[in-house]
N, CA and C atoms as a LAMMPS dump frame, in Angstrom:
ITEM: TIMESTEP
0
ITEM: NUMBER OF ATOMS
243
ITEM: BOX BOUNDS ff ff ff
-5.0000000000000000e+02 5.0000000000000000e+02
-5.0000000000000000e+02 5.0000000000000000e+02
-5.0000000000000000e+02 5.0000000000000000e+02
ITEM: ATOMS id mol type element x y z
1 1 1 N -64.622 325.448 179.646
2 1 2 C -64.8 326.876 179.641
3 1 3 C -63.516 327.35 180.569
4 2 1 N -62.946 326.503 181.636
5 2 2 C -61.948 326.975 182.32
6 2 3 C -60.749 327.04 181.485
7 3 1 N -60.662 326.055 180.428
8 3 2 C -59.519 325.985 179.642
9 3 3 C -59.453 327.309 178.917
10 4 1 N -60.462 327.914 178.635
11 4 2 C -60.39 329.292 177.78
12 4 3 C -59.989 330.416 178.741
13 5 1 N -60.078 330.518 179.939
14 5 2 C -59.642 331.616 180.738
15 5 3 C -58.213 331.89 180.55
16 6 1 N -57.307 330.691 180.889
17 6 2 C -55.884 330.997 180.851
18 6 3 C -55.328 331.494 179.497
19 7 1 N -56.047 331.099 178.315
20 7 2 C -55.655 331.363 177.014
21 7 3 C -55.902 333.095 176.704
22 8 1 N -56.871 333.443 177.182
23 8 2 C -57.34 334.826 177.162
24 8 3 C -56.365 335.738 178.087
25 9 1 N -56.161 335.122 179.241
26 9 2 C -55.081 336.094 180.091
27 9 3 C -53.598 335.832 179.407
28 10 1 N -53.068 334.786 178.741
29 10 2 C -51.888 335.064 178.056
30 10 3 C -52.068 335.683 176.729
31 11 1 N -53.242 335.778 176.09
32 11 2 C -53.397 336.451 174.862
33 11 3 C -53.473 338.028 175.47
34 12 1 N -54.18 338.349 176.502
35 12 2 C -54.076 339.778 176.999
36 12 3 C -52.778 340.248 177.323
37 13 1 N -51.923 339.338 177.909
38 13 2 C -50.423 339.644 178.171
39 13 3 C -49.697 339.937 176.841
40 14 1 N -49.892 339.214 175.833
41 14 2 C -49.388 339.31 174.655
42 14 3 C -49.584 340.581 174.122
43 15 1 N -50.997 340.878 174.139
44 15 2 C -51.31 342.12 173.358
45 15 3 C -50.842 343.321 174.539
46 16 1 N -50.716 343.133 175.522
47 16 2 C -50.254 344.513 176.356
48 16 3 C -48.631 344.564 175.97
49 17 1 N -48.107 343.462 175.785
50 17 2 C -46.65 343.464 175.818
51 17 3 C -46.501 344.122 174.268
52 18 1 N -47.264 343.806 173.383
53 18 2 C -47.015 344.278 172.127
54 18 3 C -47.498 346.009 171.993
55 19 1 N -48.431 346.111 172.879
56 19 2 C -48.894 347.611 173.159
57 19 3 C -47.778 348.353 173.564
58 20 1 N -47.06 348.004 174.728
59 20 2 C -45.825 348.685 175.169
60 20 3 C -44.72 348.798 174.167
61 21 1 N -44.424 347.749 173.453
62 21 2 C -43.46 347.825 172.416
63 21 3 C -43.726 348.777 171.357
64 22 1 N -45.068 348.811 170.893
65 22 2 C -45.384 349.786 170.074
66 22 3 C -45.342 351.324 170.38
67 23 1 N -45.673 351.501 171.941
68 23 2 C -45.505 352.93 172.27
69 23 3 C -44.111 353.297 172.493
70 24 1 N -43.239 352.466 172.787
71 24 2 C -41.828 352.772 172.837
72 24 3 C -41.481 353.061 171.324
73 25 1 N -41.712 352.375 170.588
74 25 2 C -41.275 352.654 169.106
75 25 3 C -41.647 354.066 168.76
76 26 1 N -42.83 354.301 169.087
77 26 2 C -43.563 355.583 168.843
78 26 3 C -42.728 356.748 169.506
79 27 1 N -42.364 356.474 170.796
80 27 2 C -41.716 357.502 171.599
81 27 3 C -40.424 357.732 170.782
82 28 1 N -39.596 356.661 170.485
83 28 2 C -38.421 356.649 169.922
84 28 3 C -38.608 357.76 168.598
85 29 1 N -39.525 357.462 167.594
86 29 2 C -39.823 357.883 166.333
87 29 3 C -40.071 359.401 166.747
88 30 1 N -40.821 359.731 167.482
89 30 2 C -41.087 361.152 167.752
90 30 3 C -40.105 361.808 168.516
91 31 1 N -39.13 361.151 169.105
92 31 2 C -37.762 362.024 169.537
93 31 3 C -36.905 362.169 168.351
94 32 1 N -36.833 361.213 167.41
95 32 2 C -36.122 361.334 166.194
96 32 3 C -36.557 362.486 165.254
97 33 1 N -37.859 362.523 165.159
98 33 2 C -38.811 363.513 164.244
99 33 3 C -38.306 364.796 165.083
100 34 1 N -38.251 364.935 166.308
101 34 2 C -38.212 366.256 166.861
102 34 3 C -36.72 366.61 166.702
103 35 1 N -35.622 365.637 166.632
104 35 2 C -34.441 366.052 166.421
105 35 3 C -34.121 366.431 165.038
106 36 1 N -34.486 365.675 164.052
107 36 2 C -34.567 366.099 162.546
108 36 3 C -35.162 367.391 162.596
109 37 1 N -36.347 367.933 163.111
110 37 2 C -37.088 369.18 162.941
111 37 3 C -35.977 370.273 163.374
112 38 1 N -35.334 369.861 164.456
113 38 2 C -34.367 370.67 165.056
114 38 3 C -33.158 371.024 164.007
115 39 1 N -32.934 370.122 163.637
116 39 2 C -31.55 370.184 162.452
117 39 3 C -32.108 370.967 161.482
118 40 1 N -33.306 370.758 160.726
119 40 2 C -33.809 371.525 159.768
120 40 3 C -33.706 372.94 159.919
121 41 1 N -34.384 373.198 160.962
122 41 2 C -34.431 374.6 161.354
123 41 3 C -33.038 375.465 161.677
124 42 1 N -32 374.611 162.193
125 42 2 C -30.793 375.153 162.018
126 42 3 C -30.243 375.565 160.818
127 43 1 N -30.473 374.363 159.919
128 43 2 C -29.989 374.482 158.612
129 43 3 C -30.687 375.594 157.834
130 44 1 N -31.808 375.825 157.898
131 44 2 C -32.615 376.922 157.228
132 44 3 C -32.075 378.262 157.832
133 45 1 N -31.909 378.61 158.9
134 45 2 C -31.287 379.582 159.554
135 45 3 C -29.647 379.963 158.959
136 46 1 N -29.253 378.743 158.956
137 46 2 C -27.494 378.995 158.395
138 46 3 C -27.781 379.24 156.906
139 47 1 N -28.421 378.718 156.062
140 47 2 C -28.879 378.904 154.647
141 47 3 C -29.268 380.515 154.415
142 48 1 N -30.001 380.964 155.505
143 48 2 C -30.199 382.409 155.26
144 48 3 C -29.408 383.341 155.338
145 49 1 N -28.514 382.942 156.482
146 49 2 C -27.357 383.805 156.673
147 49 3 C -26.295 383.676 155.503
148 50 1 N -26.155 382.424 154.93
149 50 2 C -25.147 382.432 153.955
150 50 3 C -25.677 383.179 152.496
151 51 1 N -27.082 383.251 152.532
152 51 2 C -27.652 383.928 151.331
153 51 3 C -27.371 385.47 151.542
154 52 1 N -27.453 385.959 152.748
155 52 2 C -27.322 387.414 153.01
156 52 3 C -26.002 387.698 152.78
157 53 1 N -24.913 386.786 153.053
158 53 2 C -23.67 387.024 152.988
159 53 3 C -23.12 387.093 151.499
160 54 1 N -23.687 386.168 150.726
161 54 2 C -23.417 386.196 149.163
162 54 3 C -24.015 387.461 148.661
163 55 1 N -25.199 387.853 149.166
164 55 2 C -25.663 388.969 148.513
165 55 3 C -24.858 390.283 148.682
166 56 1 N -24.301 390.387 149.949
167 56 2 C -23.397 391.408 150.352
168 56 3 C -22.224 391.206 149.54
169 57 1 N -21.46 389.979 149.393
170 57 2 C -20.411 390.106 148.324
171 57 3 C -20.749 390.328 147.091
172 58 1 N -21.962 390.218 146.59
173 58 2 C -22.235 390.553 145.113
174 58 3 C -22.222 392.128 144.925
175 59 1 N -22.942 392.78 146.163
176 59 2 C -22.852 394.141 146.14
177 59 3 C -21.526 394.742 146.195
178 60 1 N -20.569 394.074 146.805
179 60 2 C -19.38 394.661 147.031
180 60 3 C -18.733 394.51 145.747
181 61 1 N -18.815 393.365 144.885
182 61 2 C -18.193 393.151 143.884
183 61 3 C -18.863 394.108 142.693
184 62 1 N -19.897 394.344 142.812
185 62 2 C -20.856 395.155 141.939
186 62 3 C -20.07 396.567 142.007
187 63 1 N -19.936 396.951 143.436
188 63 2 C -19.36 398.32 143.53
189 63 3 C -18.09 398.499 143.115
190 64 1 N -17.101 397.514 143.361
191 64 2 C -15.813 397.634 142.991
192 64 3 C -15.75 397.742 141.284
193 65 1 N -16.756 396.934 140.589
194 65 2 C -16.803 396.949 139.328
195 65 3 C -17.01 398.221 138.699
196 66 1 N -18.153 398.864 139.351
197 66 2 C -18.578 400.163 138.798
198 66 3 C -17.394 401.293 139.342
199 67 1 N -16.675 401.104 140.319
200 67 2 C -15.593 402.159 140.51
201 67 3 C -14.228 401.803 139.996
202 68 1 N -14.238 400.827 139.394
203 68 2 C -12.905 400.435 138.756
204 68 3 C -12.513 401.495 137.619
205 69 1 N -11.057 401.767 137.545
206 69 2 C -10.875 402.921 136.601
207 69 3 C -10.283 402.326 135.28
208 70 1 N -10.478 401.259 135.129
209 70 2 C -10.007 400.483 133.802
210 70 3 C -8.481 399.879 134.127
211 71 1 N -8.081 399.996 135.156
212 71 2 C -6.748 399.644 135.268
213 71 3 C -6.648 398.097 135.218
214 72 1 N -6.029 397.515 134.477
215 72 2 C -5.727 396.28 133.755
216 72 3 C -4.704 395.634 134.834
217 73 1 N -4.954 394.743 135.44
218 73 2 C -4.011 393.868 136.224
219 73 3 C -3.578 392.572 135.175
220 74 1 N -2.078 392.926 135.011
221 74 2 C -1.592 391.717 134.123
222 74 3 C -0.95 390.564 134.936
223 75 1 N -1.47 389.526 134.857
224 75 2 C -1.03 388.311 135.623
225 75 3 C 0.105 387.503 134.859
226 76 1 N 1.503 387.952 135.213
227 76 2 C 2.477 387.376 134.497
228 76 3 C 2.685 385.788 134.989
229 77 1 N 2.879 385.084 133.969
230 77 2 C 3.215 383.661 134.142
231 77 3 C 4.454 383.425 135.05
232 78 1 N 4.47 382.589 135.997
233 78 2 C 5.709 382.297 136.812
234 78 3 C 6.89 381.692 135.93
235 79 1 N 8.019 382.268 136.617
236 79 2 C 9.064 381.534 135.644
237 79 3 C 9.209 380.176 135.458
238 80 1 N 9.784 379.604 134.825
239 80 2 C 10.024 378.179 134.737
240 80 3 C 11.368 377.75 135.026
241 81 1 N 11.553 376.904 135.861
242 81 2 C 13.052 376.333 136.356
243 81 3 C 13.205 375.057 135.384
């Protein structure tokens, strides 16, 4: 029976070390998830800003097209040297 006690102690130590290692991994993964979440939120905001900017540009382009007087801009080819 005495031979069993040291084995249990070392087994308990191994389990404790494994538990600590798992806790460290979980902590790192939680930090990574938090950073990824922050990045996704920043990207969502930037995308929303860009969508608004594109809408404004579309409105400006539509307004210019509606207000154009039919003047044609002729793009002459550059001279060849």
